[in-house]
N, C-alpha and C positions, 0 to 999 in steps of 0.2 A: 496627621492631616484627615482631621477631620471628615471628610469626603468619604474615607475610606473606613470609617467603624464600623459601617452596616457590614463591611466586607470580612473583618476583624472577629465581629460577632457571628459569620457564618461559619468562618476557618476555624474557629476556637470551638465550636460547637461540633461540627464535625470529629475534629480533634477526641474531644473530650467523649464523646457518645461511642467512636469506636474503641477508645481506651476502658470504658467503662466497659464493654461488651468485655474485649479480652480479659480484663480483670477476672469478670465473673466468672472461666473459666480454669480463673487458676493459674494463669499466664503468668511470668514475669515480669516485673514492672518497666524494664529495658523492652524488651520486645514488644511489650503493649503500647509503649509509645512511640516505639520506631516501625511499627504494623500499621500505628494510625494514620502517621505519616505516610507509610506506602500506599492502604487505601483510599486517603484522599487523593491522591495520584490517580488511583484506579477509577474513582467517581467524575471526578474532573474530566479524565478522558475519555470515559464513558459519555459523558454531557456532551463533549466536545464532537463525537462522531458524526454527525449531520454536518459540523463544519470542515470535519474530514473531506469527507465525500464531494463538498459544494469546493475544495480547492483542487481535488484529483480530478472533478467534472471540468474546474478552468484551466488546469494546467492543460490537461487532453485540449481543448478548445485553444489554445494558446500557440500547441504544436501544431493543430490543423491551421491556423490562420497566418501561420509561417510565408507561405507562399504568397499571402494579399499583403502584409507587411513589409516582406522586403520591395513588394511593387512602388506600394508608398514612399517607400525610402529611396528609391530612384528617381519616383516623378520627381517628386519633391527634397532632391538632392539639395543642401547648400541651405534653407529655409527650416531653422530647426521649430520656426513657431506653426509653418502649416504645417508639416510632418507629425506635431503635436497634435494639432488639431484631428486628422484626417487619422491617424490612431485610436483617436477617443474618440470620434465617430465610428469607425472599426469598430471597437470592443464594445459600443454601447449596445451595437446593431445587432452583434452576437451575444451578448447579456454576460461580457466576461472580463475579469478582472486583471491586469500583468501581477499585481500585488497579493493576489488570493493565496499561493502558497508560504505568507507571513503570518495569514488570521490565525492558524494555531496559537503560535509561539506567543504574536500579539494578544491572545483570548486569555491568554496563561500569566500574561504580567502582573495584572492586579489579584490575584492567587498567589503569585510569587512576593508579592510586595508585602500584602498581607500574614502570610507565614513567616517571613523578615522578620516584622514587627511582633507577629507573636512570641518569637524566639528571642526577640532582644527583653520584651517585659519578663520572658523565663528567663535567660539570665542575671535582670534584676532582681528577679523574685516579687514583681509586682503581677497583681492581677490584672489581666486583659480577655474584653470580651465576655463570654460567659465562664474561662478560669479562675478560679479563687484563689484564695494564697495557698492553700493546701496543695491544689492542683500544680500551681509554676513549682511549688518547690518539689513538688513528686516528678514533675518533668525535668526538673533543671538537674535532677540524680542520675535521671536515665542517661543509659551509652549505646555507644554502636560501634563494634571491636575497639571497644575501651575506651572513645574518646565521647564527651560529654555531649546530648544533642545541638547545646548553644556555645561551644569551643567554634574556633577560630584558627587561621594557617596564623595568619597576623597576631601576635599577641598569645600564643600558646605557650606554655612553660614546661612542657613535655615535647621529647622528637617524636614520639607516638603521636602522638596528635597532630604534629605536620604530615609524618607520614602518609597517614591517614589518610587527612585532608589532600594532601597531593597527588594519591592513586584516584581517589572520587574524583578530584580535578580534571585525571588525565583519562578517566573512564568517560564523564560527562564530554571531552573533547573528542576521546575519539571515536565515540558512537554518535555524535552529531556528523562528525565527518566521513565517517563509512554512510549513515544514509543518505545525507546527500548526494557521492559519490555512486553508490548504487542507483541514486533515480539518472542519476548524468549518463552512467555508462552502460546500462542495460537496459532502463525503460525509453530512451529515448530514439526514434528511427533516423538512419543515416540524414534524411533529409531534412532533417532541424538542427543538423548539426554545424548547417552553413550559414555564417552569418545571422546568427540567431541572438536577437537581445536578449531571448528569455534564457536563452544558455549562460549570456553572462553574466544575466539575474543570480541565475543558480550556482556559478562558478564561484561569485562574492559572497552569496551566504554559506558555501561548501569552507571558504573559509573563512570567514568572518568571524560568524560564531563559534568554532571554536576557540577562537583568542580574544573573544570576548567572554566566555566562561573561564579560558585560563589566565586572562589579567583581572577579572572582578570576582571571582571564584575563592581567592587567598583570603577575600574579607566575606565571607558568605557560612551563616555556622552550619555546623555539620548538618544540623536537620533540614537544612534547605538546598544543600551540596546532596543528600539524599534523597531529596522533593526531585528536585532536575535529573537526578541519575537515574531512577525509576521511571520519570516521563519520556529520556532519553531512549531505555531502553524499550518504551511502550511504543514509542514513534519508529524507532529502529524495526521491532517486530511486525508492526502494522506495514510497513513500508512493504520488506519482504513478502509477506501474504499479496499486498495487491501486483506487487511485481511477479511473480510466481503464477498468480492465478489468476489475473484479468489485467496483462501486458498490453503496453501500446502496439499496436496492428505494427508488422516493418521493423520493431526492433530486437535486438540480442535476447531478451527475455522472452517474447513474439516467438521465434524459431526455436527457442528451447523448447517453451508450451506444445508447438506443434510435434517437434521430437518425443517426446511425451506419448504426446496421444497417440504418435504413430506406433512407437512400442508397444503402447497397450492395447491396438487394434481398435481405438476408439473414433479417429477421425477420417474423413476421405481427401486425399489428396488431390489437388486442383488438376483437371484436363489438360494433356501436354505430354502425354507418354508415361507419364510417371503413375505405376500399379495405384487400384484404388484396394485402400486397406477396411476389410471390414472387421466386425467383432465376430463372425463363422469362422475367420483362417485366411491363409492365400488362397490364390486362385491355383486353378488343378490344369494345365494345356489350357487355358484363357477361357473355363469356365468357372464363372463364380460360383461358391459353396452354395450348395444347397439351392442352387437355380438351374436356369433350361439352358443346352449351347444356342449358340445365334442361328439365325436363318444361314442357309447357304450350301455350298457341298459340306458332306460328315465324311470324317474319317469313315474308310471301310464300305463308302457308296449311298448315295439315296441323299435326302433332304428333307428339313421340318425344322421343326423346332428344338427336336429332340427329347429326351425322358432325363427326370431327375438324376437317374441312377448314371447319368455320362453316355448310352446308349446311342446309336444313331436310330429313328425312325424310320423304316422302309414302307415307299405306299406298296402295295400289290396290285397288279393290272387288272381291270374287272374286264368279267367275257360277255363279250357284244353277243347281239342276237344275229344266225343268217343271214336276215334278211341285211339289216344296218352293215354285215361286214362285205354284201355281195353289192349293193347300190348305194350303199349308202344313207337310205330313206328309212321312213318308218314302215314297219311289217305291215299289210293290209289284214284288215280285218276278216275274217270268212260268216 
């Protein structure tokens, strides 16, 4: 495909540049080419971080819009065309896209195709992109766990290559499934689980992508399997970070975050009988640490705001002049 030739140049240049850098520090040729593919993944995923942020925002917006979506579905029940029109209008008003969760995967598709093509040329020892004849011959001898980067499950001439490719495919599928399942089970509030088309989309993705990896993976070279395995591991770690540190309000992950903050004493619980937890420690006899007692009757008699050390403050009676005590008036000046 000539339209992808500039992308072949980019992918081959990135791999070759990393390989030259690793080769200069004396790294083994096989590890050098394998790590070049790994760092290609890192570079691409770092570049896709803004798209990932947009994906998260869109998914949060879709969860927020679920009550409105259900109202539209109930109002125009039986009229698919009108329902679709109203939903598209709602998405446009709130600047969101129900397909945003697929963007990072779709954005990597051209890179995947370019890497696949580059490895095919490596297998045939044909120059591609910026890789010269000597480069592709050198890359063709590189191995990952004993399998050449251009080896495939289909057509493999050794059992060890088939075992390695199967394990890599299983690792890809399992990591993809775990990532989607974490999103659905830990980072969705109960309200979003009811009659939610977005949830159905996530369920389809949770089962569809692992099946796709398993079906098509047997025809992928080991180098491409390595790319997707590292990419899925990145996605899994990225999703775990978001779920742990920035969960959706009301989800199980959000409740777990509040519990961790409470144990560390960094979160204040809402009103309603729940004690306030501060970084200074628990309260004693209703007195916040380092603070004053509330106004009102205090233990030991007296009223007032109290003192920081917890002792009640008593107001001493003042002595009145004799004239005031007798008549209650102001004493006359002689």
